[in-house]
N, C-alpha and C positions, 0 to 999 in steps of 0.2 A: 606541655599542656596536660592537665589531669582531666581525663574523660571517663565518665561513668556510662557504661552501656547497659540499657535495660532490656530484658528479654523474658521469655517464658521458659518453662522447664524443659520442653522438648528440644528447643533450639540451643540450649546452653552449651553443649559440646562444640557446636559449630561457631557460636559467638566467641567462645574462648579461643578457638583455633584462629579465626580470621581477625579477631580484635586484639591481637597481641599488643601489649603495652598499655592496655586500658583495663580498668576495673570492670567487673561484670556483676550486675545486680539481678538476681533471678527471682522473679515474682512467683507466687504460688499458683499462677494460672498456667495451664499446660500449653496452650497455643497463644503465641504473642499477639496475633491479630485480634484476639478476644479482649485485649486490654483497652482501656480508655485513659485519657489523661487524668481523669479524676481518680481512677483506680490506682494508677501509677503513683500519683501524689500521695494517696493514702498509705501505700506500701512503703514509700520512701520516708515519709514522716514517722511511720511506725519504727523504721530502722534507725531513725535519728539522724538522717542526712542533713548537714548544715551547709550554709553558703561558703564557708571557708574550706570545705572538704574537696570540692571539685571546681574546675573552671567551666565545665560543660557537661550536659546530660544529653545523650542520644537515645531516643526511643525508637522502636521498630517503625519502619515506614508505612506499614499496613494499619497502624493505629489510627482510628478515625478521630477527627477533631483537632483543635489547636493545642500546642504544648505551652501556650502562654500562661495558663493557670499554674503549671508547675514552676515556671520561672518566677512568677509574681509571689508565690507562697514561699519558695525556698531561697530566692535570691540568686539562683544559678541559671545562666543561660541554658535553655532547653530547646532542642531542635529534633526534627525527624531525620532518622538515618535512612538507609536504603530499605526497599521492600524485601530484598533477598540478601541473606547474610553473606553470600559469596561476594557481594559488591562492597563489603565493609572496607577492605584494604584500599580500594579506589577512593572511597569517601574520606578515609583518614588521611590519605596522601594529599587529596585536594584541600583538606582543611589546613594542612601545613603550608600549602601554597597560597592561602588566603581566600579560598572559595567560600562564598557565603551560603549557609544553609537556611532552611525555612522552618517555621513553626507549623505550617499547614501542608506543605508538599514534601513527599518523600524525596530523599537526596538523589536517587537514581533518575527520577523524573525531572529533577532540576538539571542534571547533566544533559538529559535529552533536550530540554527546553533551551539550554545554553547553546548546544550544538546547532539545533534548528534555528535559533536566533541568528547565529552566524550565517546560516544559509539564507535566511530572510533578509539579512543586511546586504548580502551580495545581490539578491534579487531586487531589493528596494533601490539600491544604487543604480541598477540598470533600468529602473522605471522613472528616474529623474529626467525631466524634460530637457534640461541642459545637457545631461549625459547623452541622451538619445540623439539630440540634434548634432552633437559633435561626432558621435559614433557613425551616424548615417552618411557622413562625408567620406567615409572610407569605402573602398569598392566592395569589400566583403560583408557589408551590412546593408540591409534594405528593409522595406516594409512589405508585409503581406496584409492587405487591408490596412488596419491601423496598428498592427502588431510588428514591432521591430524584431528582426531575425538576423543572425550572423555570428561571427566569431566573438564579438564583444557583448553577446547576450547569452543567457542560459539556453540550453538545448530545449527546443520546442517539441511538444508531443502532438501529433495528429491522431485524434480518435476517429476511426472509420465506422460509420453507420453502414453496414453491409446491406446491399439490396434495398436501399432507401425507397425506391418507387413502390415497393410492395407494402410499405407501412403507411398508416394514417398520419396526417400532419401533426396531431397532438402527440402521438407516440414518438415521432421523429424529434420533436422539441424536447420531450421528457428524456429521451436517450441522450440528446446533445447536452442537456443540463447535467445529467448524471456523469457524463464524460468530463465536462468542464469542472464539476465539483470534485472529481477524482484526481484532477491534475492535468487534464488536456488543455492545450492552448488554442488549437485549431480543430474545427469540426469538419471531417471529411465525408462528403456525400458519395457513397459508393453506388454506382448504377448496376443494373442487372446485365450480366454477361449474355450476349447473344440476342438481346432485345433492344428495341428502340422506344424510349419513353419520353417523347418530347413534351407531353402534357405535364409531366412532373417538374420539368425545368422551370415552368412558369410559376411554380410554388416556392421557388427559392427566395424571392423577396418576402413572401409570407412567413417563411421559416425565420428569416432575419428579424422581421418585425416582432414575431412572437417571442423570440429570444430577448430582444430589447425590452419588451414589456415585462419580462421576468428578471431584468437587471443584467443581462449578458450581451456582449457585443463582440463575439469572436469572429475571426476570419472564417469563411466557408470555402473549403477546397472541393473540387469536383473531380471525381475519379471515374474515367470511362475510356474505353478504347474505340467507342463509336464516334466516328468523325462528325456525323450530323448532330449528335447530342452535344459534343464539345462546342461546336460552332454556335449552336443555339444558346449555350450557357455562358459564352464569352462575356456577355453584358452583365451577368448576375453574380457569378462566383468571383472569389478573390485570388484563387490559384487553381492550376489545372495539372492533374497527374496523368501519367501514361501517354505522353507525347513521344512518338518514335518515328523511325524513318518512313513508315507507311502513311502517316498522317501529317507530318511536320510541314509539308509544303502549303497546306491549306488553312492553317489555324494560327496565323501570325497575330500576336497580341503583345501589348506592353505589360500585361500582368505577368506575375511569375508563373513559370511552367516547369514541371518536372519531366525531364527527358530520360528515357530508358533505352538501353542498348539492344533494341529488337527491331524487327520488321514483322509486325503481327500479320500483315496482309500476306506475306510470303512464308510465314512460319519460321523466321530466322532468329536464332539467338546464339551468339558466340559463347561456347562453354569455356574455351581456353581463356585464362585471365588476361594474357597479353593481347589477344585478339579482341577481347571485350573492351579493354581500355582504349585501344586504337580506334575501334568502331565508335565508342562514345565520344572521343575527341573529334573525330570527323563529323559526327552528328551535331556536336556543340558548335563547331565552326560553321556548319551549314545553317544552323538556327540563327547565329549572329548575322550571317550574310542576308538571311531572309528578313531580318528586322526585329526578331525577338529581343526584348530588352533585359529580361531577368531570367536566367537559365539555372536550374537546379538539377545537376546530374544525380541519378540513382543507378548504381551499378548492379542492383538487384541481389539481395541476400537470398540464397537458396537454402532449402531445407537440408538437413543431414540425409544422405552422406555427401552432399555437395557444398556444405557450408564453408569448408576450408578454402576451396578455390574461389568462392565469391568474396570472402574476406581478403584473400590475396589480391583480387581485382580492385577492391576498395583501397587497399594499402598502396598498390602500385599507382593507381590513379592519383591518390593524395600526394605521393612523392613527386609526381610529374606536374600536378596542378595544385600547388599549395594554397592558392587564394580562392578556390571554388567552394561555394556553399553546397554541401551534399545532403541528400536525404537517404534514409535506409528504412526498409520495411521489416521491423523486428517481429511484428505479429505473425509473420509467415513462419518464423522459426518456432515460436511457442506453439502455434496451432498444429504443426506437423510433427510433433513428437509427444508420445504419451509419458510425460514426466511433469512433475509439479512446476508451475510457471514461475515461482518466486526466484529460484536460483538462475533460471534461464534469463529472465528479465534483468537480473543483476549483472550477469555475465555480459549480455549484449549492451547494457548501458556502459559497462567498463570499456568494452572494445570500441564502442561508438565514440566515447570520450577520447580514447587514445588516437582515433583516426580523425578527430575534430569534425564529427558529423553533427550538423546543426539541427536537423529535423528527423524525428523518428516517428514512423507510422505504425500504429498497432490497432487492435480491435478486441472485442470480447464476445465472439460469436458462440463458441461452445462452452459448456459448463466448466471445463478445466481451465478456461481463460478468464473466468469471472474475477474481477478485481485486478486485472492485468495492468490497467492504466495507473491505478494507485501504486501498484508494485513498481512499475517503471519510473514513476515520479519519485518515489522514495529512493530507488536505486540511483537515479540521476543526482538527487540531493547528496547522496553519499559520495558521489564522484567529485564534489567540490573540494574534498579533502585529499591529501596526497596518498594516504593509505586508508581505504574504506573499512576500518575496524576500530573498535574501542572509541566510538564517536559519542556514545550516549543514546544513539538510535540505530536501528538495524533492520534487516529483513529476515530475521530468524523467527519463523512462525511455528514450525513443527519441531524443530530440533533446538537444543539448548546449547548455549555457549560454554557453560561450565556444568559439570556433572558432579553431584555430591550426594552421599547418602549417610544416614545416621545408623549406627549399629549399637543396640542396647544390650546390656548384660541381662539375660533372662534368668530370674530366680524363682519364678512361679512354675507350677505344673503346666506341661504342654499337652494339649489335646488336639486331635486331628479334626478339622472341620468336616461335617457331614450334612448333606442336604436332606431335609425331611419332606415328607409328602405334603403338598400344599393343599390347604383347605379352601374350597371354592367359596368365595364371599358373594353376597347378594348384589354388591355394587362393583362395577369394573369401569376402567377408564381407557379411552382412546386418545392417544397423544399424537399431535402432528404440528408442523411449523407452517406459518403463513404470514406474509407481509411483515417479516422481521420480528414476529412474536411466537410464543408457544401457546398452543390451543389444547385444552383438555376437556373432553366431553365425558361426563359421568352418565353411565347407563345403569338401569335396573331392568334386567331382561333385555327386551328389544326397545325399551322406551328411553329416550334421552331426557334426563331430569335436570341437568345443569351444565353450562359450558363456562369454563374459567379461562381467561386470557391474560397473559403476562409475559415478562421477559426474564424475571428472576425466579429460579427454581424454589428458593426459600419462600418467597411470597406465595407461589402457587401451592406449595405443600401446606403452608399455614392456612390458606383458604380452604383447601380440601379437608384438613383436619377440623376446621371450624364447622363444616357442613356435614361431614360424614364420619361415622365410626368405622375405622379400618384397623386391621391387625398391624403390629410392628413389622411383620414380614412384608406386607403390602406397602407400607410406608417406605421401607428401604428400597423396594422395587421401583416405586414411583420416583424417589429421589435419584436413583441411578439413571432412569430413563430421561428424566427432566434435565439432568446435567448433560447427558449425551445430546439432547435436543439443543441445549444452549451452545455446546461446542460446535454442532453442525451449523447453527446460525452464524457464529463468529467466523467460521471458515468458509461460509457460503456453500456448504455441502447440503445434499438432500438428506432428510432424516426419515427413517422408517422404524416404527416402534418394534423393538426387539431384534432389529437387523444390525449387521455389523457396520460400524461407522467408518472403519479403516480396513484396508487389506492387510493381511498378515504378510510381512516381508522379512523381518529380521528373525 
């Protein structure tokens, strides 16, 4: 197949490197993303490209608009390649295997959609009523509320609303919806340790009704060590966490319960993995004798430096009890280590998949855990594949998969950059982030004269230049700060004007 790769001047060396076997057409535009289909067509016609010259034209994935105009004018199928030139070999290889490209969507985004579609196909299969009815006949599958759970269903995420009784009803509902839209399947209501809040329990039906009004009907789990609270909540919640030897005798229910290998009343917790497993097995046996119908063991994941022994306990229990549906609290691991949550969530999702753990409990209490549910969901989606790499989607947020740089031959005089004294201008700007947007307040002296709100730094800069005369130096400064604010919003970090966005580490 004769393929013509279109690019800009700056990317030419990399396009030739990664597009071996293809012809390369270099437009007079420096940056490929500045091209449009109309511009590309004009340059190709100027070069005299005809329909018999090539079987396909690939334009940069960052070009906006459809390539259909190129195809109609030249008679050559024209599609979008990848956004990043390093992905060219993967695209060209996929073409040889019959992969269909798009005129509107970049090739690497198509790969991502294709992989995610396979994930959705698996999930959709498990949502089929006939499939569910058949699966529920097996002992290791059951319902929590109306949600099917077990070995024949995807791993379910519980999003815990910590200290729920301290929150207003509307805030609880909004937090629950945020969790559900992030990928949670079950909303866990966490009670306040050391307190008794029986009045809050009466609000659980209102929480369910409010969620239904907003189009959601998730199971609600109830997380408390307080025997009186659990007893009062038995009528309202769909599942109960933290049943242990200290309260198991008095809370018998047909609803699913999560049992943990402790006796909180006596302060007992077996640290040795073997002892923990044996304690859990005896506790499970006692629960069955008492009349509990659906038991979900949680061997308790401990924070580092005790993580290895707790994983050992899970592994040992799984080997001895292959048909038990298990729960693990991964949020505990993420919360108790000062490291970025993305990799930790991915690792815990992988370990949980290996151990066939069906329920994962997590939360987003501290700023370092923001977005944790979405990260965990993406990680679990990756675990549908045998090897979680080269899928078309990933969890690489701050680091890159491939590193490449362009080195140009310098033929012009070289001068050293030097900072000049800054001239104070009569207008200055305060930049901050709020509610998912960037806010810029223009001041003249102590007076606020205009506030500009937006999400795109280019749009904000254009609006500033439309209303104010500022120096090029000032414009460069604002551009830099606005881009930092945008990055902070993307990563859910706090932004302070002229402050460091990241710690220096490397």
